[in-house]
C-alpha positions as CSV (number, residue, x, y, z in Angstrom):
1,M,-10.2,-11.4,-8.5
2,I,-11.0,-15.1,-9.0
3,K,-14.4,-16.6,-9.9
4,R,-15.5,-19.3,-7.5
5,S,-18.2,-21.9,-8.2
6,D,-21.5,-21.9,-6.3
7,S,-20.6,-25.1,-4.5
8,E,-17.3,-23.7,-3.2
9,I,-18.9,-20.5,-2.0
10,E,-21.8,-22.4,-0.3
11,T,-19.3,-24.3,1.9
12,E,-17.4,-21.3,3.3
13,I,-17.7,-18.5,5.7
14,G,-15.9,-15.4,4.6
15,Q,-15.6,-11.7,4.8
16,W,-18.0,-10.0,2.4
17,I,-17.2,-6.7,0.8
18,I,-20.4,-5.6,-1.0
19,F,-20.4,-2.4,-2.9
20,S,-23.6,-0.4,-3.5
21,K,-22.8,2.7,-5.6
22,G,-19.7,4.1,-3.8
23,R,-20.6,2.7,-0.4
24,I,-20.2,-0.7,1.5
25,V,-23.0,-2.8,2.9
26,I,-22.6,-3.8,6.5
27,R,-24.9,-5.1,9.3
28,K,-26.7,-2.3,11.0
29,G,-25.0,-1.1,14.2
30,E,-21.6,-2.7,13.3
31,I,-18.4,-1.2,12.0
32,N,-16.9,-4.3,10.3
33,V,-17.4,-5.9,6.9
34,P,-19.6,-8.9,7.6
35,L,-18.1,-12.3,8.4
36,A,-20.9,-14.6,7.1
37,H,-22.2,-17.4,5.0
38,I,-23.8,-16.5,1.6
39,N,-27.2,-17.6,2.8
40,E,-27.3,-14.6,5.1
41,F,-27.5,-12.3,2.1
42,T,-30.9,-12.8,0.7
43,F,-30.5,-9.8,-1.6
44,L,-27.6,-11.5,-3.4
45,E,-29.7,-14.1,-5.0
46,N,-29.6,-12.4,-8.4
47,Y,-25.9,-11.6,-8.0
48,R,-24.3,-15.0,-7.6
49,E,-22.5,-14.7,-11.0
50,E,-21.0,-11.5,-9.8
51,I,-19.4,-13.0,-6.7
52,H,-15.6,-13.1,-6.9
53,Q,-12.9,-13.9,-4.4
54,L,-10.1,-11.4,-3.6
55,P,-6.9,-13.4,-3.4
56,P,-4.4,-12.4,-0.6
57,L,-1.4,-10.4,-1.6
58,H,0.9,-12.3,0.8
59,E,1.3,-15.9,1.9
60,S,0.8,-14.9,5.5
61,A,-2.8,-14.1,4.7
62,Q,-3.5,-17.5,3.0
63,K,-5.0,-19.0,6.2
64,N,-7.4,-16.2,6.9
65,E,-11.1,-16.4,5.9
66,P,-11.7,-15.9,2.2
67,V,-12.7,-12.4,1.1
68,F,-15.7,-12.2,-1.3
69,V,-16.4,-9.1,-3.4
70,V,-19.7,-8.2,-5.0
71,D,-20.6,-5.1,-6.9
72,L,-24.3,-4.2,-6.8
73,G,-23.7,-1.2,-9.0
74,A,-26.4,1.5,-8.5
75,E,-28.7,-0.8,-6.5
76,T,-29.6,0.3,-3.0
77,I,-30.3,-2.3,-0.4
78,E,-33.7,-1.9,1.4
79,D,-33.4,-4.3,4.3
80,E,-33.7,-3.5,8.0
81,Q,-30.7,-5.7,8.9
82,W,-28.3,-4.0,6.5
83,E,-27.1,-0.5,5.9
84,S,-24.4,1.1,3.7
85,V,-21.5,3.3,4.9
86,S,-18.9,5.4,3.1
87,L,-15.7,3.8,2.0
88,R,-13.6,6.3,3.9
89,Q,-15.5,5.7,7.1
90,L,-15.0,2.0,7.0
91,L,-11.3,2.3,6.0
92,F,-10.7,4.5,9.0
93,E,-12.5,2.1,11.3
94,Q,-10.7,-1.0,9.9
95,Q,-7.2,0.2,10.0
96,E,-5.6,-3.3,10.0
97,I,-7.3,-4.6,6.9
98,G,-8.5,-1.4,5.4
99,F,-6.0,-0.6,2.7
100,S,-4.8,-4.1,1.9
101,V,-8.3,-5.6,1.6
102,I,-11.1,-3.1,1.5
103,G,-9.1,-0.5,-0.4
104,R,-7.9,-3.0,-2.9
105,A,-11.4,-4.4,-3.5
106,W,-12.7,-1.0,-4.2
107,Q,-9.8,-0.3,-6.7
108,Y,-10.7,-3.5,-8.6
109,V,-14.5,-2.7,-8.6
110,H,-13.7,0.9,-9.8
111,F,-11.5,-0.6,-12.5
112,L,-14.2,-3.0,-13.7
113,R,-16.9,-0.3,-13.7
114,T,-14.7,2.0,-15.9
115,H,-13.4,-0.6,-18.3
116,Q,-16.6,-2.2,-19.6
117,F,-15.6,-1.1,-23.1
118,C,-12.3,-1.6,-24.9
119,G,-10.1,1.5,-24.9
120,Q,-8.6,0.4,-28.2
121,C,-11.6,-0.5,-30.4
122,G,-14.7,0.3,-28.3
123,S,-16.1,-3.2,-28.1
124,H,-17.5,-4.8,-24.9
125,T,-14.8,-6.3,-22.7
126,E,-15.1,-9.5,-20.6
127,R,-13.7,-10.1,-17.2
128,V,-10.7,-12.5,-17.0
129,N,-11.5,-15.0,-14.2
130,W,-7.9,-16.2,-13.4
131,E,-6.3,-12.7,-13.0
132,M,-7.4,-9.1,-12.4
133,A,-8.0,-8.0,-16.0
134,V,-10.5,-7.4,-18.7
135,H,-10.1,-8.7,-22.3
136,C,-11.5,-7.6,-25.6
137,H,-12.2,-10.6,-27.9
138,R,-12.5,-8.4,-31.0
139,C,-9.0,-6.8,-31.0
140,H,-7.4,-8.9,-28.1
141,H,-6.5,-5.9,-26.1
142,R,-6.2,-6.7,-22.4
143,S,-6.4,-4.1,-19.6
144,Y,-5.1,-4.2,-16.1
145,P,-5.9,-2.0,-13.0
146,R,-4.1,1.2,-13.1
147,V,-1.9,2.4,-10.2
148,S,-1.2,6.2,-10.1
149,P,1.9,7.3,-8.3
150,C,1.5,10.3,-6.0
151,I,4.2,12.0,-3.9
152,I,3.4,13.2,-0.4
153,V,5.9,15.3,1.6
154,S,6.4,16.7,5.1
155,I,8.3,20.0,5.1
156,H,10.3,21.5,8.0
157,N,12.7,24.3,8.6
158,N,14.5,22.6,11.5
159,E,12.1,24.3,13.9
160,K,8.6,24.2,12.5
161,L,6.4,22.2,10.1
162,L,4.8,23.6,7.0
163,L,1.2,22.3,6.9
164,A,-1.5,23.2,4.5
165,K,-5.3,23.0,4.5
166,G,-6.8,21.9,1.1
167,V,-10.0,23.4,-0.1
168,R,-11.6,19.9,0.3
169,H,-10.7,19.9,4.0
170,K,-11.9,23.5,4.6
171,E,-14.9,22.4,6.7
172,A,-13.0,19.9,8.7
173,N,-10.2,22.5,9.3
174,M,-7.6,19.8,8.9
175,Y,-4.0,20.7,8.0
176,S,-1.8,18.1,6.4
177,T,1.3,17.4,4.3
178,L,1.5,18.4,0.6
179,A,0.7,15.8,-2.0
180,G,0.1,15.5,-5.8
181,F,0.2,13.2,-8.7
182,V,3.4,12.4,-10.6
183,E,3.3,13.7,-14.2
184,S,4.3,11.5,-17.2
185,G,8.1,11.6,-17.7
186,E,8.7,13.0,-14.2
187,S,10.8,11.5,-11.4
188,L,9.4,11.3,-7.9
189,E,11.9,13.9,-6.7
190,E,11.0,16.2,-9.5
191,A,7.3,15.8,-8.6
192,V,8.1,16.8,-5.0
193,H,9.8,20.0,-6.1
194,R,7.1,20.9,-8.6
195,E,4.1,20.2,-6.4
196,V,5.5,22.0,-3.4
197,F,6.3,25.1,-5.5
198,E,2.9,25.0,-7.2
199,E,0.9,24.6,-4.1
200,V,2.7,26.9,-1.6
201,G,5.3,28.7,-3.5
202,V,8.4,27.5,-1.6
203,K,11.5,25.5,-2.6
204,V,12.7,22.5,-0.7
205,K,16.0,20.6,-0.4
206,N,17.5,17.4,1.2
207,L,14.6,15.1,0.2
208,R,14.5,11.8,2.1
209,Y,12.3,8.9,1.1
210,I,10.4,7.5,4.1
211,E,7.7,4.9,3.1
212,S,4.7,4.3,0.8
213,Q,1.1,3.5,1.3
214,P,-1.7,2.5,-1.2
215,W,-4.6,4.9,-1.3
216,P,-7.8,3.8,-3.0
217,F,-9.2,7.2,-4.0
218,P,-9.4,5.9,-6.6
219,H,-6.1,4.0,-7.4
220,S,-3.0,5.7,-6.0
221,I,0.2,4.7,-4.4
222,M,1.4,7.4,-2.0
223,V,5.2,7.8,-2.0
224,G,6.3,9.6,1.2
225,F,9.2,12.0,1.7
226,I,10.5,14.4,4.3
227,A,12.1,17.6,2.9
228,E,13.8,20.6,4.3
229,Y,12.7,24.2,3.5
230,E,15.2,26.1,1.2
231,S,13.6,29.4,0.2
232,G,10.5,31.3,-0.6
233,E,7.4,32.8,1.0
234,I,4.2,30.9,1.4
235,R,1.8,31.6,-1.5
236,C,-1.3,29.3,-1.6
237,Q,-2.4,27.9,-5.0
238,E,-5.9,29.1,-5.8
239,N,-8.6,26.5,-5.9
240,E,-6.2,23.9,-4.3
241,I,-4.9,25.3,-1.0
242,D,-7.2,27.2,1.4
243,D,-4.4,28.0,3.9
244,A,-0.8,27.1,4.7
245,Q,1.3,28.0,7.7
246,W,4.4,27.2,9.7
247,F,3.4,25.4,12.9
248,S,5.5,24.9,16.1
249,I,5.8,21.3,17.1
250,D,4.0,22.1,20.4
251,A,1.1,24.0,18.7
252,L,-0.1,21.8,15.9
253,P,-3.6,22.2,14.3
254,T,-5.9,19.3,13.6
255,I,-3.8,16.8,11.5
256,P,-4.6,13.4,9.8
257,P,-4.9,10.3,11.9
258,P,-1.7,8.3,12.6
259,F,-2.5,5.3,10.4
260,S,-2.5,7.5,7.3
261,I,0.9,8.1,5.6
262,A,0.4,11.9,6.1
263,G,0.0,11.3,9.9
264,Q,3.1,9.0,9.9
265,L,5.2,11.5,8.0
266,I,4.2,14.3,10.4
267,A,5.1,12.0,13.4
268,K,8.5,11.1,12.0
269,T,9.2,14.8,11.3
270,L,8.2,15.8,14.8
271,S,10.5,13.1,16.2
272,Q,13.3,14.3,14.0
273,L,12.9,17.9,15.2
274,E,12.6,17.0,18.8
275,D,16.0,15.2,18.6
276,K,17.7,18.3,17.4
């Protein structure tokens, strides 16, 4: 993120992504990050030095309104005009800008919160204003945001889909594709085979890469595959998977929304099976 001068910020209307704890501040009754002038945020008076601009990732976004990011830390806003909502809620509402803007802003804020001290010598770090990094002036170690690769895979047996309900989705009763972090020294394909076997006890074959999606919980890149069932009986991993079943394409349970990579992988798998 880039530090802007007060005079520059004063002249512009922009999108404001303001974090309070793990939530985002928005106008009451709205579902968008506010498009506003800084003077509308009276509670930011003591945070002007913390205002940074989130640069666009692509040239096509250069002409859009600037995106300003502010981290209030543990402070809670007590103002009848404003409220805070969960990051997940706003991401799901703001599908077009969610992952590329809101999600990226949260990953940067999470990085800054967790890198206040140098991982090499323990000294305080300082934010670098011309790139997304923190720097230690004692040992000159510089840290950048981490991106953790995860695999996510939709599994079929040419007739049905294997979907699982994680323990964290038990109350929502949502079934989804399998996913997991890539281990050090492991290829993406090896991670697919390992995670599938660990979580549901089956083996897969004919892996096919489909697409990827950034996922800001807290700093992942989801790499999506479709795979074909090879062998084994379903055996759910304790403390990870609450239930896993084979589902017919015309009798699916509650599944993730279509803008998520899990929903997209399921849709592509269904299309593939319907064409058979």
